[in-house]
C-alpha positions in Angstrom: -51.2 143.0 -70.6 -53.3 140.9 -73.0 -54.7 143.0 -75.9 -58.3 144.1 -74.6 -59.3 144.4 -78.2 -58.7 140.7 -78.7 -60.7 139.8 -75.6 -63.5 142.0 -76.9 -63.5 140.0 -80.2 -64.0 136.8 -78.1 -66.7 138.4 -76.1 -68.4 139.8 -79.0 -67.9 143.4 -80.2 -71.6 144.5 -80.2 -73.6 141.5 -78.9 -76.6 141.5 -76.4 -74.5 142.7 -73.4 -73.4 145.8 -75.4 -76.8 146.6 -76.6 -78.5 146.4 -73.2 -75.6 148.5 -71.9 -76.1 151.3 -74.4 -80.0 151.0 -73.6 -79.2 151.4 -70.0 -76.9 154.3 -70.4 -79.7 156.1 -72.4 -81.6 156.5 -69.1 -79.3 158.9 -67.2 -79.2 161.2 -70.4 -82.8 161.8 -70.0 -82.3 163.2 -66.2 -79.2 165.0 -67.2 -81.6 167.0 -69.5 -83.7 167.9 -66.3 -80.8 169.2 -64.5 -79.0 171.1 -67.3 -82.2 172.8 -68.6 -84.4 172.6 -65.6 -83.0 176.0 -64.5 -85.2 177.5 -67.3 -88.2 176.7 -65.3 -87.0 176.7 -61.7 -85.5 180.1 -62.4 -88.4 181.5 -64.6 -88.7 185.2 -64.4 -92.4 186.5 -64.4 -93.6 189.9 -65.3 -92.8 192.2 -62.4 -92.6 195.8 -61.4 -91.4 197.7 -58.4 -93.3 197.7 -55.2 -95.5 200.7 -54.9 -96.9 200.4 -51.4 -95.2 203.6 -50.4 -97.8 205.6 -52.5 -100.6 203.3 -51.6 -99.8 204.0 -47.8 -100.6 207.8 -48.6 -103.9 207.2 -50.5 -105.6 203.9 -50.0 -108.3 204.8 -52.5 -106.0 204.7 -55.6 -106.5 202.0 -58.0 -103.5 199.8 -58.8 -103.2 201.2 -62.3 -103.3 204.7 -60.9 -100.5 203.8 -58.2 -98.4 202.6 -61.2 -99.0 205.7 -63.1 -97.6 207.8 -60.3 -94.8 205.5 -59.2 -93.3 203.8 -62.2 -91.9 205.3 -65.6 -92.8 203.9 -68.9 -90.2 202.4 -71.1 -89.7 202.9 -75.0 -92.4 200.4 -75.8 -95.0 202.2 -73.5 -94.8 199.6 -70.8 -94.1 200.0 -67.2 -90.4 199.5 -66.3 -89.5 196.2 -64.5 -86.6 197.5 -62.2 -87.2 201.3 -61.9 -89.5 203.6 -60.1 -89.9 207.1 -59.4 -88.1 208.7 -56.3 -90.7 208.6 -53.7 -92.3 211.9 -52.8 -95.5 213.1 -51.2 -98.7 212.3 -53.2 -99.6 216.0 -53.6 -96.3 216.8 -55.4 -96.5 213.7 -57.5 -100.0 214.4 -58.8 -99.4 218.2 -59.3 -95.9 218.2 -60.9 -95.1 214.7 -61.6 -91.8 213.1 -61.0 -88.9 212.6 -63.3 -86.2 211.3 -61.0 -85.9 207.5 -61.0 -84.4 204.8 -58.8 -84.1 201.0 -58.4 -86.7 199.1 -56.6 -86.6 200.3 -52.9 -89.0 197.8 -51.3 -88.6 194.8 -53.6 -90.7 193.9 -56.5 -94.2 192.7 -57.3 -94.5 189.6 -59.4 -97.4 188.8 -61.8 -97.6 184.9 -61.2 -100.2 182.5 -62.1 -102.0 181.0 -59.1 -99.8 178.5 -57.3 -96.4 179.3 -59.6 -93.1 180.4 -58.2 -89.6 180.2 -58.9 -86.2 181.0 -57.4 -86.5 184.4 -58.8 -89.8 185.4 -57.2 -89.1 183.6 -54.0 -85.6 185.1 -53.4 -86.4 188.4 -55.3 -83.5 188.2 -57.6 -84.5 190.9 -60.2 -83.3 193.5 -57.7 -80.5 191.4 -56.1 -76.7 191.8 -56.8 -77.1 188.3 -58.2 -79.2 189.2 -61.1 -77.7 188.4 -64.5 -77.5 185.0 -66.7 -79.1 181.9 -65.2 -77.1 180.2 -62.4 -74.9 177.4 -63.2 -76.9 174.2 -63.6 -76.1 170.8 -62.0 -77.4 167.5 -60.1 -78.1 164.4 -57.9 -78.7 164.5 -54.0 -77.7 168.3 -54.0 -80.3 168.7 -56.8 -83.0 167.4 -54.3 -81.6 169.2 -51.3 -81.8 172.5 -53.3 -85.5 172.2 -53.1 -85.3 173.1 -49.6 -82.9 176.0 -49.8 -83.8 178.6 -47.3 -82.0 181.3 -49.4 -80.2 181.7 -52.8 -76.8 181.4 -51.5 -77.6 177.8 -50.2 -79.3 177.1 -53.6 -76.1 178.0 -55.4 -73.7 175.9 -53.3 -76.1 172.9 -53.5 -76.3 173.4 -57.2 -72.6 173.8 -57.6 -72.0 170.5 -55.6 -74.6 168.8 -58.0 -72.6 170.0 -61.0 -69.7 167.8 -59.8 -72.1 164.9 -60.0 -73.2 165.8 -63.6 -69.7 165.8 -64.9 -69.2 162.3 -63.4 -72.3 160.9 -65.0 -71.8 162.4 -68.3 -68.3 161.1 -68.5 -69.4 157.5 -67.5 -71.9 157.5 -70.3 -69.5 158.5 -72.8 -66.6 156.3 -71.4 -68.0 153.0 -70.3 -70.2 152.5 -73.5 -67.1 153.0 -75.6 -65.0 150.8 -73.6 -67.1 147.8 -74.0 -67.7 148.0 -77.9 -65.8 147.8 -80.9 -64.1 151.0 -82.1 -66.3 151.1 -85.2 -69.4 151.4 -82.8 -68.1 154.4 -80.8 -70.0 156.9 -82.6 -73.2 155.0 -82.6 -73.1 154.2 -78.9 -72.4 157.9 -77.9 -75.1 159.4 -80.4 -77.9 156.9 -79.3 -77.1 157.7 -75.6 -77.2 161.4 -76.3 -80.3 161.3 -78.4 -82.4 160.5 -75.3 -81.1 163.9 -73.7 -83.4 165.4 -76.4 -86.2 163.2 -75.1 -85.5 164.8 -71.7 -85.9 168.2 -73.2 -89.3 167.3 -74.3 -90.4 165.6 -71.1 -89.3 168.5 -68.9 -91.5 170.9 -70.8 -94.6 169.0 -70.0 -93.5 168.4 -66.4 -93.0 172.0 -65.9 -96.2 172.9 -67.5 -98.0 170.7 -64.9 -95.9 171.6 -61.9 -95.4 175.5 -61.7 -94.1 175.7 -57.9 -90.2 175.5 -58.3 -89.6 173.5 -55.1 -92.0 170.7 -56.1 -90.7 170.7 -59.6 -87.2 170.3 -58.2 -88.3 167.2 -56.2 -90.2 165.8 -59.2 -87.2 166.2 -61.6 -84.5 164.8 -59.2 -86.0 162.3 -56.9 -86.5 159.5 -59.7 -82.8 160.2 -60.7 -81.6 159.2 -57.2 -83.4 155.9 -57.5 -82.2 155.3 -61.1 -78.5 156.0 -60.1 -78.8 153.8 -57.1 -80.0 150.9 -59.2 -77.2 151.6 -61.7 -74.6 151.4 -58.9 -75.8 147.7 -58.5 -76.3 146.5 -62.1 -73.8 148.5 -64.3 -70.5 146.7 -65.1 -67.3 148.3 -64.1 -64.6 149.1 -66.6 -62.4 146.0 -67.2 -59.6 148.3 -68.4 -59.8 150.2 -65.3 -59.8 147.2 -63.1 -56.5 145.8 -64.8 -54.8 149.0 -64.4 -55.5 149.2 -60.8 -54.4 145.9 -59.9 -57.9 144.1 -59.8 -57.2 141.2 -62.1 -59.8 138.7 -60.6 -62.6 141.4 -60.9 -61.7 142.3 -64.5 -62.0 138.5 -65.4 -65.3 138.2 -63.8 -66.7 141.3 -65.8 -65.3 139.8 -68.9 -66.8 136.5 -68.3 -70.1 138.1 -67.4 -70.2 140.0 -70.7 -69.2 137.0 -72.7 -72.0 134.9 -71.0 -74.7 137.4 -71.9 -73.3 137.4 -75.5 -73.4 133.5 -75.6 -69.6 133.4 -76.1 -66.7 132.1 -74.0 -63.4 133.5 -73.6 -60.4 130.9 -73.8 -58.9 130.4 -70.4 -55.3 130.8 -71.8 -56.4 134.3 -73.2 -57.7 135.3 -69.6 -54.4 134.0 -68.1 -52.3 136.3 -70.2 -54.0 139.2 -68.5 -51.1 141.0 -66.7 -51.7 143.9 -64.2 -49.9 147.1 -65.1 -47.1 148.1 -62.8 -47.5 151.3 -60.7 -44.6 153.0 -62.5 -46.1 152.5 -65.8 -49.6 153.9 -65.0 -50.5 157.2 -66.7 -51.9 160.1 -65.3 -53.9 163.2 -66.4 -50.7 165.1 -66.9 -49.4 162.8 -69.5 -52.0 164.4 -71.8 -49.9 167.5 -71.6 -46.5 165.9 -71.7 -47.1 164.2 -75.1 -47.3 166.6 -77.8 -49.8 165.2 -80.0 -52.2 164.4 -77.0 -51.8 167.8 -75.8 -52.7 169.4 -79.3 -55.7 167.4 -79.4 -56.8 168.2 -76.1 -56.4 171.9 -76.4 -58.2 171.9 -79.8 -61.2 169.8 -78.5 -61.4 171.8 -75.2 -61.7 175.1 -77.4 -64.2 173.3 -79.7 -66.3 172.1 -76.6 -66.2 175.4 -75.0 -67.6 177.2 -78.1 -70.2 174.6 -78.8 -71.3 174.6 -75.4 -71.5 178.4 -75.0 -73.6 178.6 -78.1 -75.9 175.6 -77.1 -76.7 176.6 -73.7 -76.7 180.3 -74.6 -79.8 179.5 -76.8 -81.3 176.7 -74.5 -81.4 178.7 -71.4 -82.9 181.6 -73.3 -86.2 180.1 -74.5 -88.1 182.4 -72.8 -86.7 185.3 -74.9 -88.2 184.0 -78.3 -91.4 185.5 -77.6 -93.4 182.2 -78.1 -94.9 180.2 -75.1 -91.8 178.9 -73.2 -93.3 175.3 -72.8 -94.0 175.0 -76.5 -90.6 176.3 -77.4 -88.9 174.1 -75.1 -90.5 171.1 -76.5 -89.9 172.1 -80.1 -86.2 172.6 -79.0 -86.1 168.9 -78.0 -88.0 167.6 -81.1 -85.5 169.2 -83.5 -82.5 167.8 -81.5 -83.3 164.3 -82.4 -83.1 164.4 -86.1 -80.0 166.6 -85.8 -78.3 164.2 -83.4 -79.2 161.1 -85.2 -78.1 162.8 -88.4 -74.7 163.6 -87.3 -74.0 159.8 -87.3 -74.7 159.7 -91.0 -72.5 162.7 -91.6 -69.6 160.9 -89.6 -70.1 157.7 -91.6 -70.1 159.5 -95.0 -67.5 162.3 -94.3 -65.5 161.4 -91.3 -65.0 163.2 -88.1 -62.9 166.1 -89.2 -65.1 167.3 -92.0 -68.3 166.7 -90.1 -67.1 168.5 -87.1 -65.8 171.6 -89.0 -69.0 171.7 -91.1 -71.5 171.6 -88.3 -69.3 174.3 -86.4 -69.4 176.7 -89.5 -73.1 176.0 -90.0 -73.8 176.7 -86.4 -71.8 180.0 -86.5 -73.3 181.3 -89.6 -76.7 180.6 -88.2 -75.9 182.7 -85.0 -74.6 185.3 -87.1 -77.6 185.4 -89.3 -79.7 186.3 -86.1 -78.2 189.8 -86.2 -79.7 190.7 -89.5 -83.3 189.7 -88.2 -85.2 192.9 -87.3 -85.8 193.5 -83.7 -89.3 192.6 -82.4 -89.8 190.0 -85.4 -90.7 187.0 -83.2 -91.8 184.7 -85.7 -88.7 185.0 -87.9 -86.3 184.7 -84.9 -88.1 181.6 -83.5 
């Protein structure tokens, strides 16, 4: 097979074609932020307490505050418990002697939501469900749109899981196809530029979620434009010439190469194109080769561990913006703003210190920052934020 790097040099290593490609790949990154972080708002947990209708049925003249006093215990902060209530007894006993025995919410919860607002937590009553816990795994695409019509939380989870498969595919495409059509010296630049628009998506979603408080409508607003964008991309994005060559599609690969050269105002010599040879099926590589070859296996295991650790911390913070004690919409917007210089600054670090030192440095810095949170006094919201 002809050296693709040599063909790339003839095409132009970072001409108009590559620049437009990188600009186009920035768009999906914006929508990926909607899916990956949208759960913060579609799964928002509003203030709530156990339903006290059992005591209201015995005395309809009681005020709401009096119902709470008789039916719901106080926590250490002097506020009503969210998921506990006193064991139901008759009203006379409750008023005369009080009740100490508590239980979980028996008849569901009452949510203090603004007018017109809702989330999957309030609609499916997840605070008392066996499904309560960390936010559900986030995901995308047509299943993301269909999730807006979920009749119950189980259908919602299945659709979100399926859309997660689409997220992985889009994310990998953004990384790979941009890198394949550019010179190796531009890999970091292309990747960081594309990922920086993810931060723009984080800022946009805070404004959209502020305006659209109903989770079903929000789900549609976030995902419907993405379906149109991806449909358009299917028609205009170039295929990977390397992939076409390795899969026996020489003519299609040559067409993609000539298309790129034409946009860059270049022309690839015919003799160079004629040297393109198809890879024999027996010589094709598979995913298993990563683990058969020692140095690839070592790199894959190390990078997988680093990716797991980084993502665990990143999404642990990003999906917990409602725990910082500041307005959730403002916090989300600030998260997006600070990410832009952080992402762009990483390019400078890579250029000055190389990948290894930059990678290790930011991991240590992030780790120490997370450990530093442990020394912040509980309840000191301003310092924590």
